[in-house]
C-alpha positions as CSV (number, residue, x, y, z in Angstrom):
1,M,131.1,35.1,141.4
2,I,128.8,37.3,139.3
3,I,130.3,40.3,141.0
4,V,133.8,39.3,140.1
5,K,132.7,38.6,136.5
6,T,131.0,42.0,136.3
7,L,134.1,43.8,137.6
8,I,136.5,41.9,135.3
9,D,134.1,42.8,132.3
10,K,134.4,46.4,133.5
11,G,138.2,46.2,133.2
12,V,139.1,45.6,136.8
13,N,142.2,43.5,137.4
14,N,141.4,39.9,138.4
15,T,142.9,40.0,141.9
16,V,141.4,43.5,142.5
17,A,137.9,42.1,141.3
18,V,138.1,39.1,143.7
19,L,139.1,41.2,146.7
20,T,136.4,43.9,146.0
21,A,133.6,41.3,145.4
22,T,134.6,39.6,148.7
23,D,134.4,43.0,150.5
24,I,130.9,43.8,148.8
25,V,129.5,40.3,149.9
26,K,130.8,40.9,153.4
27,C,129.1,44.3,153.5
28,I,125.9,43.0,152.3
29,T,126.1,40.1,154.7
30,A,126.8,42.4,157.7
31,A,123.9,44.8,156.6
32,Y,121.3,42.2,155.6
33,G,122.4,39.0,156.9
34,G,119.4,36.8,158.0
35,V,116.9,39.2,156.3
36,T,114.7,38.2,153.6
37,W,114.6,40.7,150.8
38,Y,113.3,41.0,147.3
39,L,115.3,41.8,144.2
40,P,113.2,42.7,141.2
41,K,113.8,41.0,137.8
42,Q,115.9,43.0,135.4
43,D,112.9,43.5,133.1
44,S,111.2,45.4,135.9
45,V,114.2,47.6,136.4
46,R,114.5,48.3,132.6
47,Y,110.9,49.0,132.4
48,A,111.2,51.6,135.3
49,E,114.2,53.1,133.7
50,R,112.6,53.4,130.3
51,A,109.4,54.8,131.8
52,A,111.4,57.5,133.5
53,A,113.3,58.4,130.5
54,I,110.1,58.7,128.5
55,M,108.4,60.9,131.2
56,A,111.4,63.1,131.4
57,E,111.3,63.6,127.6
58,F,107.6,64.0,127.3
59,D,106.6,67.6,126.2
60,G,102.9,67.1,126.0
61,K,102.9,66.4,122.2
62,N,105.9,64.3,121.3
63,H,104.2,60.9,121.5
64,Q,105.1,59.7,118.1
65,T,108.7,60.8,118.4
66,L,108.9,58.9,121.8
67,A,107.3,55.8,120.3
68,K,109.9,55.8,117.5
69,K,112.8,56.6,119.7
70,H,112.0,53.8,122.2
71,G,110.7,51.2,119.7
72,L,107.1,51.3,121.1
73,S,103.8,52.1,119.8
74,S,102.0,55.4,120.2
75,V,99.3,53.7,122.2
76,W,101.9,52.3,124.6
77,I,103.2,55.8,125.2
78,Y,99.8,57.2,125.9
79,K,99.1,54.4,128.3
80,L,102.5,54.8,130.0
81,I,102.1,58.6,130.3
82,N,98.6,58.2,131.8
83,R,99.7,55.5,134.2
84,E,102.8,57.4,135.4
85,S,100.9,60.6,135.7
86,E,98.2,58.9,138.0
87,K,101.3,58.0,140.2
88,G,102.2,61.5,140.5
89,R,105.4,61.2,138.4
90,G,104.4,63.4,135.6
91,K,102.0,66.2,134.4
92,P,100.8,65.3,131.0
93,D,98.5,67.6,129.0
94,I,95.4,65.4,129.3
95,N,93.5,67.7,127.0
96,G,96.3,67.5,124.4
97,I,96.3,63.7,124.6
98,A,92.4,63.7,124.3
99,A,92.5,65.9,121.2
100,V,95.4,63.8,119.5
101,L,93.2,60.8,120.2
102,K,90.1,62.3,118.7
103,V,91.8,63.4,115.6
104,R,93.4,60.0,115.2
105,Q,90.1,58.3,115.6
106,E,88.5,60.6,113.0
107,R,91.3,59.5,110.6
108,G,90.3,56.0,111.2
109,E,93.6,55.2,112.9
110,N,93.8,52.5,115.7
111,V,94.3,54.2,119.0
């Protein structure tokens, strides 16, 4: 019934929501009936979406801006960029990151 509730929450008529949800369940059953499959937790999906958004917005030197925009620490942004770039999802300016970290360390900031 979660599909029905979601459709109704999106403004779909009750009858149409029930019929559509039934069709969706039939399609899933026909395609995957008897198969064990994994659905990640919502947190995992949100993390992946946020990581993708940050990587898309990353310009090589906007760590602090991204941290503020996404409610994260600069350190978290550095780690995310490095982790994602190791997966081949982005091309961060490693020299720029190292230079920023060095300056912050010289200032006595926690990095």
